[in-house]
NUSEVO-704324 format. One line per field, with one value per residue (C-alpha): residue in three letters; x, z, y. Coordinates in Angstrom, 3 decimals. Example, Ala and Ser with C-alpha at 12.3 -4.5 7.8 and 13.67 -1.06 7.14 Angstrom:
2
resn	[ALA SER] $
east	[12.300 13.670] $
up	[7.800 7.140] $
north	[-4.500 -1.060] $
//
This chain:
232
resn	[MET HIS ILE ALA VAL CYS MET ASP ILE ALA ALA ASP ARG LYS GLN LEU GLU ARG LEU LEU GLY ARG SER ALA ASP ARG ARG LEU GLU LYS ASP PRO SER VAL PRO TYR TYR VAL GLN SER PHE GLY ASN LYS GLU ALA LEU LEU LEU ARG PRO PHE MET TYR ASP LEU PHE PHE ILE ASP LEU THR ALA ASP THR ILE ASP SER VAL GLU LEU ILE ARG ASN LEU ARG ALA MET GLY VAL SER ALA THR ILE VAL LEU CYS PRO GLY SER VAL ASP LEU SER GLY LYS LEU SER GLU GLU ASP ASN VAL LEU ILE LEU ARG GLN PRO ILE LYS GLU ALA GLU LEU GLU ASP VAL LEU ASP LYS ALA LEU ALA ASP VAL GLN GLU ARG GLU PRO LYS LEU ASP ILE ARG GLY GLN ARG ASP THR VAL HIS VAL LYS GLU ASP GLU PHE LEU TYR ALA LYS ARG VAL ASP ASP ILE ALA ASP VAL TYR LEU ALA ASP GLY ARG LYS ILE HIS CYS PHE GLU SER ILE ASP LYS PHE TYR LEU ARG CYS LYS LYS PHE PRO ASP ILE LEU TYR MET PRO PRO ASP LEU VAL VAL HIS SER ARG TYR ILE MET SER THR GLY PHE GLY LYS VAL GLU LEU LYS ASN GLY GLU LYS PHE ARG VAL SER ASN LYS TYR ILE LYS LYS LEU LYS PRO LYS ARG] $
east	[-173.656 -171.395 -169.362 -167.194 -164.254 -163.398 -160.291 -157.391 -155.188 -154.077 -153.272 -157.061 -158.172 -156.243 -157.444 -160.869 -160.601 -158.960 -161.899 -164.572 -162.956 -163.079 -166.563 -167.325 -165.889 -167.818 -171.141 -170.552 -170.498 -173.825 -175.513 -173.663 -176.354 -175.288 -171.840 -169.959 -167.912 -165.602 -163.815 -161.590 -160.507 -158.136 -159.878 -163.581 -162.795 -163.506 -165.704 -167.940 -168.189 -170.387 -171.998 -175.162 -173.462 -173.048 -174.860 -172.892 -170.042 -167.411 -165.892 -163.164 -161.261 -159.670 -156.979 -159.290 -159.969 -163.513 -164.062 -165.882 -168.908 -169.453 -168.536 -171.690 -173.617 -172.348 -173.303 -176.957 -177.726 -176.862 -179.824 -177.727 -179.977 -177.841 -176.149 -173.227 -171.209 -168.526 -165.090 -163.980 -160.033 -157.703 -160.036 -163.170 -166.209 -168.935 -170.197 -170.725 -173.603 -177.042 -180.138 -181.113 -177.593 -178.812 -175.022 -174.069 -171.045 -168.453 -165.405 -161.804 -160.381 -163.079 -164.306 -165.705 -168.541 -169.589 -168.730 -170.963 -174.078 -173.410 -173.234 -176.657 -178.256 -176.666 -177.975 -181.322 -181.286 -180.410 -183.550 -185.951 -184.977 -186.326 -184.019 -182.244 -180.608 -177.115 -176.017 -172.107 -170.886 -167.529 -166.067 -168.536 -171.454 -175.272 -177.723 -181.399 -184.911 -186.810 -189.210 -186.486 -185.020 -186.565 -185.028 -181.460 -180.319 -177.454 -174.695 -172.316 -172.374 -172.550 -175.438 -176.477 -179.312 -181.654 -183.317 -186.793 -185.091 -183.251 -179.771 -177.842 -175.301 -172.727 -171.973 -168.721 -170.952 -172.929 -176.750 -177.072 -175.315 -176.864 -180.299 -179.045 -179.300 -182.830 -184.130 -185.576 -187.724 -190.393 -191.514 -188.144 -188.409 -185.428 -186.633 -183.355 -181.147 -181.333 -183.763 -184.314 -187.322 -189.532 -193.144 -194.660 -193.493 -195.016 -197.429 -198.490 -197.512 -198.167 -196.948 -193.439 -193.178 -193.289 -193.945 -192.642 -194.323 -191.741 -192.002 -189.559 -190.469 -188.670 -188.783 -189.374 -189.835 -193.564 -192.829 -192.547 -195.087 -197.521 -195.033 -195.165 -198.849 -199.064 -199.402 -202.367] $
up	[-56.918 -59.403 -61.237 -64.993 -66.030 -69.258 -70.735 -72.886 -71.647 -68.524 -66.584 -67.646 -66.364 -63.185 -62.749 -62.818 -60.432 -57.638 -58.814 -58.000 -54.849 -53.212 -53.793 -53.009 -49.783 -49.165 -50.265 -47.845 -44.840 -45.551 -47.049 -46.088 -47.155 -50.749 -51.347 -54.338 -56.264 -58.957 -61.263 -63.922 -67.533 -70.364 -72.506 -73.366 -73.409 -69.538 -69.466 -71.862 -70.037 -67.412 -68.490 -66.419 -62.914 -63.605 -62.498 -64.478 -66.974 -68.179 -71.645 -73.474 -76.490 -78.772 -79.546 -78.987 -82.113 -81.336 -80.240 -77.801 -79.820 -81.156 -77.180 -76.138 -79.321 -78.626 -74.552 -75.939 -78.192 -75.681 -73.525 -71.291 -69.897 -67.205 -67.168 -69.924 -69.937 -72.685 -71.446 -74.563 -74.268 -76.798 -79.370 -79.551 -80.785 -79.291 -82.751 -83.655 -81.052 -81.692 -79.223 -79.765 -77.767 -74.706 -73.626 -71.120 -71.926 -69.153 -70.837 -69.883 -67.727 -65.665 -63.410 -59.981 -59.907 -63.285 -62.320 -58.896 -61.498 -63.581 -60.213 -58.913 -62.038 -62.533 -58.764 -59.402 -62.737 -60.247 -58.013 -60.460 -62.629 -61.210 -57.945 -58.335 -55.327 -55.245 -54.554 -53.622 -54.732 -54.355 -57.742 -59.030 -57.821 -59.509 -60.111 -59.753 -59.865 -56.604 -58.070 -59.151 -55.165 -54.080 -50.575 -48.445 -46.091 -43.492 -44.132 -41.735 -40.961 -44.753 -46.562 -49.852 -52.118 -54.323 -56.936 -58.605 -61.690 -60.014 -59.829 -56.006 -55.433 -52.544 -50.818 -49.298 -46.331 -43.513 -43.965 -41.845 -44.151 -46.819 -45.881 -45.395 -48.748 -49.052 -46.835 -49.807 -50.644 -47.844 -49.517 -48.448 -44.782 -42.613 -40.163 -37.657 -37.552 -40.284 -43.370 -45.590 -47.964 -50.625 -49.418 -52.500 -52.837 -49.757 -50.371 -46.428 -42.799 -40.119 -36.392 -36.841 -40.269 -43.680 -46.825 -50.604 -53.549 -55.001 -51.883 -49.976 -46.189 -42.954 -39.638 -38.710 -34.643 -34.363 -33.502 -37.210 -38.301 -38.055 -40.999 -43.527 -44.536 -47.935 -50.890 -53.258] $
north	[58.136 56.117 58.388 57.496 59.587 58.511 60.654 59.437 62.474 61.806 64.981 66.151 63.196 63.346 66.976 65.997 63.079 65.899 68.361 65.407 64.267 67.737 68.105 64.691 65.571 68.716 66.819 64.184 66.753 67.805 64.638 61.366 59.262 59.871 58.615 59.229 56.767 57.645 55.103 56.369 54.893 55.764 54.205 53.340 49.156 48.741 51.129 49.577 46.445 47.903 51.129 50.947 50.877 54.421 57.647 60.147 60.055 62.824 61.798 63.555 60.930 61.999 59.433 56.247 54.123 56.015 59.813 61.236 61.424 58.152 56.398 58.644 57.471 53.562 54.681 55.848 53.102 50.485 52.171 54.053 57.121 58.193 61.976 61.962 65.372 66.082 67.515 69.312 70.030 70.615 69.141 70.612 68.005 69.675 70.591 66.566 66.127 66.647 67.216 63.744 62.710 64.654 65.361 68.249 70.346 71.467 72.937 72.590 73.792 72.779 75.457 74.287 76.607 74.895 70.976 71.569 72.761 69.441 67.322 68.558 68.074 63.994 63.829 64.947 62.855 59.879 60.514 61.046 57.505 54.344 53.397 50.315 48.352 47.743 43.973 43.961 40.963 39.223 40.275 43.117 45.063 44.246 46.300 45.182 46.494 46.437 43.839 41.621 41.007 38.008 37.588 37.523 35.082 35.062 32.387 32.279 36.856 37.037 37.896 35.509 37.248 35.322 36.821 36.301 35.113 31.913 34.342 33.891 36.460 35.670 39.056 40.072 42.021 41.275 41.161 44.316 46.872 45.133 45.701 49.870 49.818 48.190 51.061 53.427 50.184 50.004 46.854 44.901 43.855 42.980 40.096 39.957 38.084 35.734 37.552 40.302 39.393 41.132 41.225 41.068 37.658 36.538 33.497 32.841 33.356 31.506 31.061 32.275 30.606 32.735 30.911 32.417 32.389 30.316 27.636 28.561 28.392 30.627 30.620 34.109 35.652 36.393 39.721 40.369 38.375 41.274 43.049 40.319 40.481 38.711 41.563 41.222] $
//
């Protein structure tokens, strides 16, 4: 789960980071399949560059050019559906919120039990929303829906990922590690050692080969051909 902390008071931001770090350690001991990534911001600019990569926001802005409520409404207007938590400190702006803003309130000083409740709700929301595939490129991470992924192939032990809209992303990790995040999508198949393919985009299969709907052809071990039945 990707978490953004956006607070302009450094002490409050650091305290929440410590609480989140301890919570993540406890949760990872119980379920290592759900890692927690926390990124902190002291202002809105960097946060607004890629807001859709986050599953959970903790916000408390009082001295920025816009305040917490304005930032929250900007995020909602952009189409962000992730869980947003307002964390009022010395200045409480919660009275400016409306039901349509769809925001949780976590007052400071933050109590661990209340933070755990918020994390549980956010994780439940993530699991209910349509899952996305994380493609970790050389410069940043791209999040795509399952049907946007076409195939990935091994290039010098690194995965090159191709999307249905024509984009190509050169990853910084091996194709084996890339496929670990594809396992939640049953129609995405690994054909060791060189290919990960979305079976819905397969046009035809033959003896030791597979052809995609875009005309791409690949050599595939015959023992995997049965898994590569074209989807109608």
